[in-house]
TIDODREN-413283 format. One record per atom (N, C-alpha, C, CB): residue in three letters; x, y, z. Coordinates in steps of 0.1 Angstrom, whole numbers, plus 5000, padded with zeros to 4 digits. Glycine has a CB too. Example, Ala and Ser with C-alpha at 12.3 -4.5 7.8 and 13.67 -1.06 7.14 Angstrom:
Ala513249435078/Ala512349555078/Ala513249675078/Ala511349555090/Ser512849785071/Ser513749895071/Ser512950005079/Ser514149945057/
END
This chain:
Met368869575516/Met368569565531/Met367769685535/Met369869555539/Asp366769655543/Asp365869765549/Asp366769855556/Asp364769705558/Pro366769985553/Pro367670085560/Pro367370095575/Pro367470215553/Thr366270055580/Thr365970065594/Thr366969975602/Thr364570035597/Phe367369865596/Phe368269775603/Phe369569845605/Phe368469645595/Ala370069915595/Ala371369985595/Ala371170105605/Ala371770035581/Ala370070165605/Ala369870285614/Ala369870245628/Ala368470355611/Phe369370125632/Phe369370085645/Phe370870045649/Phe368469965647/Ala371569975641/Ala372969945644/Ala373770075645/Ala373569855633/Ala373470175637/Ala374270295638/Ala374070365651/Ala373870395627/Leu372970355658/Leu372770415671/Leu373670365681/Leu371270395675/His374270245679/His375270185688/His376670235686/His375170035688/His376870315675/His378170365672/His378170515670/His378670285659/Ala377270585675/Ala377170725674/Ala378170795683/Ala375770775677/Asp378070925685/Asp378971005693/Asp379170935707/Asp378371145695/Ala380370915710/Ala380770845723/Ala380070915735/Ala382270835725/Gly379771035734/Gly379171105746/Gly377671085747/Gly379371245745/Ala377071005738/Ala375670985738/Ala375270835735/Ala374971075728/Pro375470745744/Pro375070605742/Pro373570595739/Pro375470515753/Leu373170495732/Leu371770465730/Leu371070435743/Leu371570345720/Leu370170525747/Leu369270495759/Leu368070435754/Leu368970635766/Leu367870305757/Leu366770225752/Leu365670205763/Leu367270095747/Pro364570275763/Pro363470245772/Pro362770125768/Pro362570375773/Asn362170055777/Asn361469925774/Asn359969935777/Asn362069815782/Ala359169915766/Ala357769915767/Ala357169785769/Ala357169985754/Trp355869775774/Trp355269655776/Trp353869645769/Trp354969635791/Asp353469745762/Asp352269745754/Asp352269855744/Asp350969755763/His351269865736/His351269965725/His351270105731/His349969955717/Ala350470135741/Ala350370275747/Ala351770315753/Ala349270275757/Ser352370225760/Ser353670265766/Ser354770295755/Ser354170165776/Ala354770215745/Ala355670235734/Ala355370365726/Ala355670115724/Ala354070395724/Ala353670515716/Ala353970635725/Ala352170505713/Ala353770625738/Ala354070745746/Ala355570775747/Ala353570715761/Leu356370675747/Leu357870695747/Leu358270745734/Leu358570555750/Ala357670695723/Ala358070755710/Ala357670905709/Ala357370675699/Ala356570935715/Ala356071075714/Ala357071165722/Ala354671085720/Gln357871105731/Gln358771185739/Gln360171195732/Gln358971125753/Gly360271135720/Gly361471155712/Gly362371045712/Gly362171275716/Phe362070925718/Phe362970815717/Phe362870745704/Phe362570715729/Ala363970745697/Ala364070685683/Ala363970535683/Ala365270735676/Ala364470475694/Ala364370325695/Ala363770285708/Ala365870265693/Ile363070185708/Ile362370135719/Ile362469975720/Ile360870175720/Gly362769925732/Gly362769785734/Gly361469735741/Gly363969745741/Thr361369605742/Thr360269555750/Thr360869495762/Thr359469445742/Thr360069485773/Thr360569415785/Thr359869285787/Thr360369515797/Ser360569175788/Ser359969045790/Ser359169035802/Ser360968935789/Leu359569105813/Leu358869095826/Leu357569165824/Leu359669165837/Gly357569285818/Gly356269365816/Gly355269285807/Gly356569495810/Val355869225796/Val354969155787/Val354369035794/Val355769105775/Ala355168965802/Ala354768845809/Ala353768875820/Ala355968765815/Ala354068975828/Ala353169015839/Ala351869065834/Ala353869115848/Ala351869145823/Ala350569195818/Ala349669085813/Ala350869295806/Ala350368975808/Ala349568855803/Ala349268755814/Ala350268795792/Gly349768775826/Gly349668675837/Gly350468555835/Gly348168635838/Leu351668575829/Leu352568465826/Leu353868485834/Leu352768445811/Pro354568375836/Pro355868385843/Pro356968435833/Pro356368255849/Asp357868515838/Asp358968565829/Asp360068465828/Asp359468695835/Gly360768465817/Gly361968385815/Gly361768235814/Gly362868405827/Ser360468185812/Ser360268045811/Ser359668005797/Ser359168005822/Ala359968085787/Ala359468065773/Ala357968065772/Ala359967925769/Ala357268115782/Ala355768115782/Ala355268235774/Ala355268125796/Thr356168335771/Thr355668455765/Thr355968465750/Thr356268575771/Arg356268355743/Arg356568355729/Arg355368425721/Arg356768215724/Asp354168375723/Asp353068425715/Asp352768575719/Asp351768345717/Ala352868605732/Ala352568745736/Ala353668835731/Ala352568755752/Ser354868795731/Ser355968875725/Ser355868905710/Ser357368815729/Leu355468795703/Leu355268815689/Leu354068905686/Leu355068675682/Ala352968885694/Ala351868965692/Ala352169115694/Ala350668925701/Leu352969145705/Leu353269285707/Leu354169335696/Leu354069295721/Ala355169255691/Ala355969295680/Ala355169335668/Ala357069195677/Leu354069255666/Leu353269275654/Leu352469415656/Leu352169165653/Ala352069445669/Ala351469565671/Ala352369685670/Ala350769565685/Leu353669665673/Leu354569785674/Leu355469795662/Leu355469765686/Gly355569695654/Gly356569685643/Gly356469795633/Gly356469565636/Asn355269855631/Asn355069965621/Asn355070095628/Asn353869945613/Gly355470105641/Gly355470235648/Gly356570325643/Gly355570205663/Pro356470455647/Pro357470555643/Pro358670545651/Pro356870695644/Phe359270425653/Phe360470405661/Phe361070275657/Phe360170415677/Leu362270255661/Leu363070135658/Leu362770035670/Leu364570155656/Leu362369915667/Leu361969825677/Leu362969705679/Leu360569765673/Ser363269685692/Ser364069575696/Ser363269485705/Ser365469615702/Val363269355703/Val362369275711/Val363169185721/Val361569185702/Asp362769185734/Asp363369095743/Asp362768965741/Asp363169155758/Ala363468865736/Ala362968735733/Ala363468625743/Ala363368695719/Glu363768675755/Glu364268585766/Glu365368495760/Glu363068495771/Asp365268365761/Asp366368275755/Asp366068225741/Asp366568165765/Gly365068295735/Gly364668255721/Gly363468165722/Gly365768195714/Phe362968135734/Phe361868055737/Phe362067905733/Phe360668115729/Ser363267865731/Ser363567735728/Ser365067705730/Ser363167705713/Asp365367575732/Asp366767535732/Asp367267485718/Asp366967425742/Asp366367485708/Asp366667445695/Asp366967565686/Asp365367365688/Pro368267575682/Pro368667695674/Pro367767725662/Pro370167685670/Ala367367615656/Ala366467635644/Ala365167705648/Ala366167505637/Glu364567665659/Glu363367725664/Glu363567875668/Glu362767655675/Val364767905674/Val365068045677/Val365268125665/Val366368045686/Ala365868065654/Ala365968135642/Ala364668175636/Ala366768055632/Glu363668075637/Glu362368105632/Glu361668215639/Glu361467975633/Val361868225653/Val361368345660/Val361968465655/Val361668325675/Ala363268465652/Ala363868585647/Ala363268625633/Ala365368565645/Arg362968525625/Arg362368555612/Arg361068625613/Arg362268425603/Glu360268565623/Glu358868625625/Glu358968765630/Glu358168535635/Leu359968795639/Leu360068925645/Leu360469025634/Leu361068925656/Ala361468985626/Ala361969075615/Ala360769095605/Ala363169015608/Ala359968995602/Ala358869015593/Ala357869115597/Ala358268875590/Val357669135610/Val356669235615/Val357369365618/Val355969175627/Gly358569385615/Gly359169515617/Gly360269535628/Gly358169605620/Ala360569425635/Ala361669435646/Ala362969445639/Ala361569325655/Val363869535644/Val365169545639/Val366269495648/Val365469695635/Gly365869455660/Gly366769395670/Gly366169295678/Gly367369515679/Ile366969205684/Ile366469095693/Ile367469085704/Ile366368965685/Asn366969065716/Asn367769035728/Asn367668895731/Asn367269125740/Leu368768825732/Leu368768685736/Leu369668665748/Leu369368595724/Glu369068595758/Glu369768585771/Glu370168435774/Glu368868635782/Asp371168415781/Asp371668285785/Asp371168235799/Asp373168275783/Gly370468325806/Gly369968285819/Gly368668205818/Gly369668405827/Arg368468105826/Arg367268025827/Arg366468065839/Arg367567875827/Ala365168025839/Ala364268065850/Ala364667995863/Ala362868025846/Asp365367875862/Asp365767805874/Asp367067855880/Asp365967655871/Gly367567975875/Gly368768025880/Gly370067975875/Gly368768015895/Thr370067895864/Thr371267835858/Thr371467905845/Thr371067685856/Leu372567885839/Leu372967935826/Leu372867835815/Leu374268005826/Val372367875803/Val372467795791/Val373867765788/Val371667855779/Pro374267645784/Pro375667625780/Pro376167725770/Pro375867485775/Ala377267785771/Ala377767885762/Ala377767845748/Ala379167935766/Gly378067715745/Gly378067665732/Gly376667665725/Gly378667535731/Leu375667635733/Leu374367625729/Leu373867765726/Leu373367565739/His374167865735/His373668005732/His374368055720/His373968085745/Ala375668025718/Ala376368075706/Ala375768015694/Ala377868035707/Ala375267895695/Ala374667825683/Ala373367895680/Ala374367675686/Lys372567945690/Lys371368015688/Lys371668145680/Lys370568045701/Ile372668215685/Ile373068345679/Ile373468325664/Ile374268415687/Ala374268225662/Ala374668195648/Ala373568165639/Ala375768085648/Ala372568085644/Ala371368055637/Ala370568175633/Ala370567955644/Val370468265643/Val369668385640/Val370368475630/Val369468465653/Lys371668485631/Lys372368565621/Lys372368505607/Lys373868585626/Ala372368375606/Ala372268305593/Ala370868325587/Ala372568155595/Ala369868335596/Ala368468345591/Ala368168485588/Ala367468295602/Val368568585596/Val368268725594/Val369568805596/Val367068775603/Pro370468805587/Pro371768865589/Pro371769015594/Pro372568865576/Ala370769085589/Ala370669235593/Ala370169255607/Ala369869305583/Leu369469155613/Leu368869175626/Leu369969195637/Leu367969055630/Phe369869305645/Phe370869335655/Phe370669235667/Phe370769485659/Val371669155669/Val371569055680/Val372269105692/Val372068915675/Asn371569135702/Asn372169175715/Asn372269055724/Asn371369295722/Ala373469005726/Ala373568875733/Ala373868905748/Ala374768795728/Arg372968855756/Arg372968885770/Arg373468765778/Arg371568925775/Thr374368795788/Thr374768695797/Thr374368735811/Thr376268665796/Asp373868645819/Asp373368675832/Asp374468635843/Asp372068595835/Thr375668625839/Thr376668585849/Thr376768675861/Thr378068575842/His376668805859/His376868895871/His375668875880/His376969035866/Trp374468855875/Trp373268835883/Trp373468695891/Trp372068835875/Leu374268605885/Leu374368475892/Leu375668465899/Leu374268365881/Gly376368575902/Gly377468575911/Gly378868565905/Gly377368465919/Asp379068595892/Asp380368585886/Asp381068725888/Asp380268565871/Gly381368745901/Gly381968875905/Gly383268905898/Gly382068885919/Glu384068805896/Glu385468825890/Glu385368845875/Glu386368705893/Gly384368805869/Gly384168835855/Gly384768735845/Gly384668965852/His385468625850/His386168535840/His385168465831/His386968435848/Glu384068415837/Glu383068345829/Glu382368445820/Glu382068275838/Thr382168565825/Thr381568675817/Thr382268695804/Thr381368805824/Ile383568715805/Ile384468745793/Ile384468615784/Ile385868775798/Arg384568495790/Arg384568375781/Arg383268365773/Arg384668255790/Arg382168395780/Arg380868385773/Arg380668495762/Arg379668385783/Leu381068615766/Leu380868725756/Leu381768705744/Leu381268855763/Asp382968655746/Asp383768625735/Asp383168515725/Asp385168575739/Ala382568415731/Ala381968315724/Ala380768365716/Ala381468195732/Tyr379968455722/Tyr378868515715/Tyr379268605704/Tyr377968585726/Arg380368685707/Arg380868775696/Arg381268695684/Arg381968865702/Gln381968585687/Gln382468505676/Gln381368435668/Gln383468395681/Ala380268415675/Ala379068355668/Ala378268455660/Ala378168295679/Gly378668585661/Gly377968685653/Gly377268795660/Gly377168615643/Ala377268785673/Ala376468895681/Ala376969035677/Ala376668875696/Asp375969125675/Asp376369265671/Asp376669345684/Asp375169325663/Gly376169305695/Gly376369375708/Gly376269275719/Gly375469495709/Val376669315731/Val376569225742/Val376069295754/Val377969155746/Phe375369225763/Phe374569285773/Phe374869215786/Phe373069285771/Val375269285797/Val375669225810/Val374869295820/Val377169245813/Pro373569255823/Pro372769315833/Pro373369285847/Pro371269265833/Gly373169375856/Gly373769355870/Gly375169405871/Gly373769205873/Leu375769445860/Leu377069505861/Leu376969655863/Leu377869475847/Ser377569705875/Ser377369845878/Ser378769905883/Ser376369865889/Asp379769815886/Asp381069865890/Asp381769935879/Asp381869755896/Ala382170055881/Ala382770135870/Ala384070075865/Ala383070275876/Asp384870025874/Asp386169965869/Asp385869835861/Asp387069925881/Arg384969755865/Arg384669635857/Arg383969675844/Arg383769545865/Ile383169775844/Ile382569815831/Ile383669865821/Ile381569935833/Ala384569945826/Ala385669995818/Ala386569885813/Ala386470095826/Gly386769785821/Gly387569675817/Gly386969595806/Gly387869585829/Leu385569575807/Leu384869495796/Leu384869575783/Leu383469465801/Val384669705784/Val384669795772/Val386069775765/Val384469935776/Lys387169775772/Lys388469765766/Lys388669625760/Lys389569785776/Ala387969525766/Ala388169385761/Ala387269345749/Ala387969285773/Leu386369435746/Leu385369405736/Leu385569485723/Leu383969425741/Asp385169425712/Asp385169495700/Asp383769515694/Asp386069425689/Val382769495703/Val381369515699/Val380769605710/Val380569385698/Pro379669675708/Pro379069765718/Pro378669685730/Pro377969835712/Leu378969745742/Leu378569695755/Leu377269765759/Leu379669715765/Asn376269685763/Asn374969725768/Asn374969695783/Asn373869655761/Val374569795791/Val374369765805/Val372969805809/Val375369845814/Leu372469745820/Leu371169775825/Leu371269895835/Leu370569655832/Tyr370469995833/Tyr370570115842/Tyr369970075855/Tyr369670235836/Ser370670125866/Ser370170105879/Ser370170235886/Ser371170005887/Pro369070265893/Pro368970395900/Pro370070415910/Pro367570405907/Thr370670305915/Thr371770315925/Thr373170305918/Thr371570215935/Gly373170295905/Gly374470275898/Gly374870405891/Gly374370165888/Pro375870395882/Pro376270515875/Pro375170575866/Pro377470475865/Thr375270705865/Thr374270775856/Thr374670755842/Thr374370935859/Val373770785833/Val373970765819/Val375170845814/Val372770815810/Pro375370975818/Pro376671035814/Pro377870965819/Pro376671185819/Ala377870915831/Ala378970845837/Ala379270715829/Ala378770805852/Leu378170645825/Leu378370525817/Leu378870555803/Leu376970455815/Ala378470675798/Ala379070715785/Ala380570735786/Ala378370845780/Glu380970795797/Glu382470825799/Glu383170685800/Glu382670905811/Leu382570585805/Leu383170455806/Leu383270375793/Leu382470375816/Gly382570435783/Gly382570365769/Gly381370275767/Gly383770285768/Val380370275775/Val379170205773/Val378370255761/Val378170195786/Arg377970175752/Arg377270215740/Arg375770205740/Arg377870145728/Arg375270135749/Arg373770115750/Arg373370095765/Arg373269995742/Val372370165769/Val371870165783/Val370370125782/Val372070295790/Ser370070015787/Ser368669965787/Ser367969995801/Ser368569815784/Leu366670025800/Leu365970045813/Leu365269915817/Leu364970155810/Gly365169815809/Gly364669685814/Gly363169705818/Gly365469625824/Ser362969635830/Ser361569645835/Ser361269755844/Ser361369515843/Leu362269855845/Leu362169965855/Leu360870045852/Leu363370045854/Leu360670085840/Leu359470165837/Leu358170095841/Leu359470215822/Tyr358069975837/Tyr356869895840/Tyr356669885856/Tyr356969755834/Arg357769855863/Arg357669845877/Arg357369975884/Arg358969785883/Arg357870085879/Arg357570215884/Arg356070255881/Arg358470325879/Ala355670215869/Ala354270245866/Ala353270165875/Ala353970215851/Leu353670045878/Leu352769965887/Leu352870025901/Leu353269815887/Gly354070065905/Gly354170125918/Gly353370255919/Gly355670155921/Ala353370335909/Ala352570455909/Ala351070425910/Ala352870545896/Ala350670325903/Ala349270285904/Ala348870245918/Ala348870175894/Leu349670165924/Leu349470125938/Leu349470235948/Leu350470015942/Glu350470325946/Glu350470445955/Glu349270535953/Glu351770525952/Thr348870555941/Thr347670635938/Thr346470585945/Thr347470655923/Ala346270445943/Ala345070385949/Ala345070395964/Ala344970235945/Ala346270385970/Ala346470385985/Ala346170525990/Ala347870345989/Leu346570635983/Leu346370765987/Leu344870795986/Leu347070865977/Ile344170755976/Ile342770785974/Ile341970715986/Ile342270735961/Arg342370585988/Arg341670515999/Arg341870576013/Arg342170365999/Ala342970646014/Ala343270706027/Ala342770856028/Ala344770716030/Gly342070896017/Gly341471036017/Gly342571136015/Gly340771056030/Leu343671106010/Leu344771206008/Leu344771245993/Leu346071136012/Pro345371365991/Pro345471425977/Pro346371345969/Pro345871565978/Val346071335956/Val346971265946/Val347771365939/Val346071175937/Glu349071355939/Glu349971445933/Glu350671375921/Glu350971505942/Gly351271465913/Gly351971405901/Gly351171405889/Gly352371265904/Ala351871415877/Ala351271425864/Ala350771285860/Ala352171485854/Ala349671295852/Ala349071175846/Ala348471215832/Ala347971105855/Pro348671145822/Pro348071185809/Pro346571195810/Pro348471075798/Ala346071285803/Ala344571305802/Ala343971195794/Ala344171445797/Tyr342671175795/Tyr341971065788/Tyr342271085773/Tyr340471075791/Gly342071205768/Gly342271225753/Gly343671205749/Gly341871365750/Glu344671235757/Glu346071205754/Glu346271055752/Glu346971265764/Val345670975761/Val345870835759/Val345170785747/Val345370755772/Gln343970835744/Gln343270795732/Gln344070825720/Gln341870865731/Ala344770945720/Ala345570985708/Ala346770885706/Ala346071125710/Leu347270825717/Leu348370735715/Leu347970605708/Leu348870695729/Val346770565710/Val346370435704/Val345570455691/Val345570355713/Arg345370575687/Arg344570605675/Arg345470575662/Arg344070745674/Pro344870505652/Pro345570475640/Pro346170605634/Pro344670405630/Gly347370605629/Gly347970725624/Gly349170765631/Gly346970835623/Gly349370705643/Gly350670735650/Gly350370805663/Gly351470825642/Pro351370805672/Pro351170855686/Pro350971005685/Pro352270825694/Gly350171055694/Gly350071205696/Gly349271275686/Gly351371255696/Arg348671205675/Arg347871285665/Arg346471305670/Arg347871205652/Pro345971435669/Pro344671465674/Pro343571405665/Pro344471615674/Gly342471385670/Gly341271335663/Gly340071335671/Gly341671195657/Pro338971305665/Pro337671305673/Pro337671195683/Pro336471295664/Thr337071215695/Thr336871115705/Thr335371085706/Thr337371165719/Thr335070965710/Thr333670925711/Thr333470885726/Thr333370805702/Gly332270935731/Gly331970905744/Gly332671005754/Gly332370765748/His331971025765/His332571115775/His333571045784/His331471185783/Pro334771105786/Pro335771035794/Pro335270995808/Pro336971115795/Cys334271075813/Cys333871035827/Cys333070905827/Cys332971155832/Asn332670865815/Asn331870735814/Asn332770615811/Asn330770755804/Arg334070645810/Arg334970535806/Arg335770485818/Arg335970585795/
END
């Protein structure tokens, strides 16, 4: 087995005081920049990938874009986990084929969600079948099984626990409950699970150290970085249009060029053309 698969799984079982903080990239440059900042593992964000391609998120429209990004990132100096929405299909065999393709280009993890674009949930049995098919096809691939119950109003958590148990029994290596931010409910889920719990970081929710104390083993940033980058672009354009000074750091032209240059992020090399002409 490729040792990178084991290395990624091990990040979910490291020191309890340091859960895996997984930033999510949407293109090669964002992934390379995050890797250059020392992040050993990087995920993709389906919203960022979809929006960058002008496609709707969560509707299976980004299969090709997600696979293309995985191909671009799979040989990077980091461990890659891909947000594959619901597997881009309701056929477990087709979802397994997506997993094979992702693993073939270097992905070590996959995120599979049970939420649908219309606001409903995939039947738990069907989602469990997808997870089982993926694990049968690529046993070493880390399957992070996501349930959208909290986003869809399961405040008491009964359906959440039922689904997570089904996904765990199907072979999920970890489980993901976005929208869960209440400390007591997080602690309760941690106690009820025998696989790592992943939560989505929220600027208004617990900090990463607080989540670590609750027993969370993985913290994803989801689409937050992409949305903040887009927000920063809009804010900058508005300031310039208003004749106001622009503050805050931005990578220099050469630094961005270095990120996309063959050989890895951050490596120096010759540039062609003057940046003022680009």
